[in-house]
C-alpha positions as CSV (number, residue, x, y, z in Angstrom):
1,M,32.6,16.3,4.7
2,R,31.9,16.3,1.0
3,T,28.9,18.1,-0.5
4,D,27.4,14.8,-1.6
5,D,27.7,13.3,1.9
6,R,26.1,16.4,3.4
7,R,23.3,16.3,0.9
8,E,22.7,12.6,1.6
9,R,22.6,13.2,5.4
10,L,20.2,16.1,4.9
11,R,18.0,13.9,2.7
12,T,17.9,11.1,5.2
13,A,17.1,13.6,8.0
14,L,14.3,15.1,6.0
15,I,12.8,11.7,5.2
16,D,12.9,10.7,8.8
17,A,11.3,14.0,10.0
18,A,8.6,13.9,7.3
19,E,7.8,10.3,8.1
20,A,7.5,11.1,11.8
21,T,5.2,14.0,11.1
22,I,2.9,12.1,8.8
23,A,2.8,9.1,11.1
24,A,1.9,11.2,14.1
25,D,-0.3,14.0,12.7
26,G,-1.1,13.1,9.1
27,L,-0.1,14.5,5.7
28,S,-1.8,17.8,6.2
29,A,0.6,18.6,9.1
30,L,3.6,18.4,6.8
31,K,5.0,21.9,6.2
32,A,8.3,22.9,4.7
33,R,9.1,25.5,7.4
34,D,8.5,23.0,10.2
35,L,10.6,20.4,8.4
36,A,13.5,22.9,8.1
37,R,13.2,23.7,11.8
38,D,13.1,20.1,12.8
39,V,16.2,19.1,11.0
40,G,18.0,22.4,11.6
41,C,18.5,23.6,8.0
42,A,17.5,26.6,6.0
43,L,14.2,26.4,4.2
44,G,15.9,26.5,0.8
45,A,18.2,23.7,1.7
46,I,15.2,21.3,1.5
47,Y,15.2,21.8,-2.3
48,T,18.9,20.8,-2.6
49,A,17.9,17.4,-1.4
50,F,14.6,17.1,-3.1
51,P,13.2,18.9,-6.2
52,D,9.9,19.6,-4.4
53,L,7.8,18.4,-1.5
54,D,6.0,15.9,-3.8
55,A,9.3,14.0,-4.2
56,L,9.8,14.0,-0.4
57,I,6.3,12.8,0.3
58,L,6.6,10.0,-2.3
59,T,9.8,8.9,-0.7
60,V,8.1,8.6,2.7
61,N,5.2,6.8,1.0
62,L,7.7,4.4,-0.4
63,R,8.8,3.5,3.1
64,T,5.1,3.0,4.0
65,L,4.7,0.6,1.0
66,A,7.8,-1.3,2.2
67,L,6.3,-1.5,5.7
68,F,3.1,-2.9,4.2
69,E,5.0,-5.4,2.2
70,R,6.6,-6.7,5.3
71,A,3.1,-7.3,6.7
72,I,1.8,-9.2,3.6
73,T,4.9,-11.3,3.2
74,A,3.8,-13.0,6.5
75,V,0.7,-14.2,4.6
76,P,1.2,-17.7,3.4
77,L,0.5,-17.9,-0.4
78,A,-1.2,-21.0,-1.8
79,P,1.3,-22.9,-4.0
80,E,0.6,-22.8,-7.7
81,P,-0.5,-26.2,-9.0
82,E,1.6,-27.9,-11.7
83,G,-1.4,-28.8,-13.8
84,A,-5.1,-27.9,-13.6
85,A,-6.0,-26.8,-10.1
86,T,-8.0,-29.1,-7.9
87,P,-11.0,-27.9,-5.9
88,A,-8.9,-27.9,-2.8
89,E,-6.2,-25.8,-4.5
90,R,-8.8,-23.3,-5.7
91,D,-10.2,-23.1,-2.2
92,A,-6.7,-22.4,-0.9
93,A,-6.2,-19.6,-3.5
94,V,-9.5,-18.0,-2.4
95,E,-8.3,-18.2,1.2
96,T,-5.1,-16.5,0.2
97,L,-7.0,-13.6,-1.3
98,V,-9.0,-13.3,1.9
99,R,-5.9,-13.3,4.1
100,L,-4.2,-10.7,1.9
101,A,-7.3,-8.5,2.3
102,V,-7.4,-8.9,6.1
103,A,-3.7,-8.1,6.2
104,Y,-4.5,-4.9,4.4
105,L,-7.2,-4.1,6.9
106,H,-4.8,-4.7,9.8
107,F,-2.1,-2.5,8.3
108,A,-4.6,0.4,7.6
109,A,-6.0,0.2,11.1
110,G,-2.6,0.0,12.7
111,N,-1.0,2.8,10.7
112,P,-4.0,5.1,9.8
113,A,-2.1,8.3,9.1
114,R,0.6,6.7,7.0
115,W,-2.0,4.6,5.2
116,R,-4.2,7.6,4.4
117,A,-1.2,9.6,3.1
118,L,-0.7,7.0,0.4
119,F,-4.0,8.1,-1.1
120,Q,-4.4,11.7,0.1
121,H,-1.3,13.0,-1.6
122,R,-2.0,14.4,-5.1
123,V,1.2,15.0,-7.1
124,T,1.4,18.0,-9.5
125,H,3.1,15.8,-12.2
126,A,3.1,12.2,-13.3
127,L,4.2,9.7,-10.7
128,P,7.9,8.8,-11.2
129,D,8.8,5.4,-12.6
130,W,10.6,4.3,-9.3
131,Y,7.3,4.7,-7.4
132,L,5.1,3.0,-10.1
133,V,7.4,0.0,-10.2
134,E,6.9,-0.6,-6.4
135,Q,3.1,-0.2,-6.8
136,V,3.0,-2.8,-9.6
137,R,5.3,-5.1,-7.7
138,L,2.9,-5.2,-4.7
139,F,-0.1,-6.0,-6.9
140,Q,1.8,-9.2,-7.9
141,Y,1.0,-10.6,-4.5
142,I,-2.6,-10.6,-5.5
143,E,-1.8,-12.1,-8.9
144,V,-0.3,-15.3,-7.4
145,P,-3.7,-16.7,-6.3
146,L,-5.4,-15.3,-9.4
147,R,-3.2,-17.5,-11.5
148,V,-4.7,-20.4,-9.7
149,L,-8.3,-19.2,-10.0
150,R,-8.1,-17.8,-13.5
151,P,-5.3,-19.6,-15.4
152,D,-7.0,-18.5,-18.6
153,L,-6.2,-14.9,-18.2
154,G,-3.1,-13.2,-19.8
155,G,-0.7,-11.2,-17.8
156,R,-2.3,-7.8,-18.6
157,E,-5.8,-9.1,-17.8
158,R,-4.6,-10.6,-14.6
159,A,-2.9,-7.4,-13.5
160,L,-6.1,-5.5,-14.2
161,L,-8.1,-7.9,-12.2
162,A,-5.7,-7.7,-9.3
163,R,-6.2,-3.9,-9.3
164,S,-9.9,-4.3,-9.3
165,L,-9.8,-6.7,-6.3
166,F,-7.6,-4.3,-4.4
167,S,-10.0,-1.5,-5.2
168,A,-12.9,-3.5,-3.8
169,T,-11.0,-4.2,-0.6
170,H,-9.7,-0.7,-0.3
171,G,-13.3,0.6,-0.6
172,L,-14.4,-1.6,2.2
173,V,-11.5,-0.6,4.4
174,S,-11.8,3.1,3.6
175,L,-15.5,3.3,4.3
176,G,-15.2,1.1,7.4
177,L,-12.5,3.3,8.9
178,D,-13.8,6.7,7.8
179,E,-14.3,8.8,10.9
180,K,-16.9,10.9,9.0
181,L,-19.2,7.9,8.7
182,M,-20.1,5.2,11.2
183,V,-16.8,3.6,12.0
184,L,-17.0,-0.1,12.1
185,S,-15.0,-2.0,14.7
186,E,-12.1,-4.0,13.3
187,P,-13.6,-7.4,14.0
188,V,-16.9,-6.4,12.3
189,L,-15.0,-5.0,9.3
190,R,-12.9,-8.1,9.1
191,G,-16.0,-10.2,8.9
192,Q,-17.4,-8.1,6.1
193,I,-14.1,-8.3,4.2
194,E,-14.0,-12.1,4.6
195,I,-17.5,-12.4,3.2
196,V,-17.1,-10.1,0.3
197,V,-13.6,-11.1,-0.8
198,G,-14.4,-14.7,-0.2
199,A,-17.5,-14.4,-2.5
200,L,-15.5,-12.7,-5.2
201,G,-12.8,-15.3,-5.0
202,R,-15.3,-18.2,-5.2
203,G,-17.0,-16.5,-8.1
204,L,-13.7,-16.3,-10.0
205,A,-13.0,-20.0,-9.2
206,E,-16.3,-20.9,-10.8
207,G,-15.7,-18.7,-13.8
């Protein structure tokens, strides 16, 4: 087997092992020595496949983002109107924002360790472009209904607003699922998200 093929097989095995560890026990359980043992390689061999553990964790997180995208692609997006949006079309865009937020809650509640790893991991250097591109692309799902609610915004302003709406939703989900605080049941948390995100969306529609 060629060296490149061996490296690629090792790379895949490491990603699979790291993903399984994070999903089962969280990011803090991921240790280089345990990974080497799980895939049957020398400790130093890890760094022939990845420059450091940061790169491996980001690759696993990229899989998590892909899993999340599969969940939100099931959310029907309100069609963009050809001209000025009607009240019904604005209502549909608000409902899309609410459904996206609820899908985020369901994903976080169903994949808690993987979801937390997205935010717990702190890289020692700037995030690579390939990871940032995927983050930006996912925010575009929020931008679709925002184009209906705020057609006056330019692309940069709309992208910033999408991040702000995500931050609001993420804050609700994080605090609602935080085991150190009073954990809310998923139905209760869903109700709160529907109220808050719906109010934000209607406020944008009126703006």
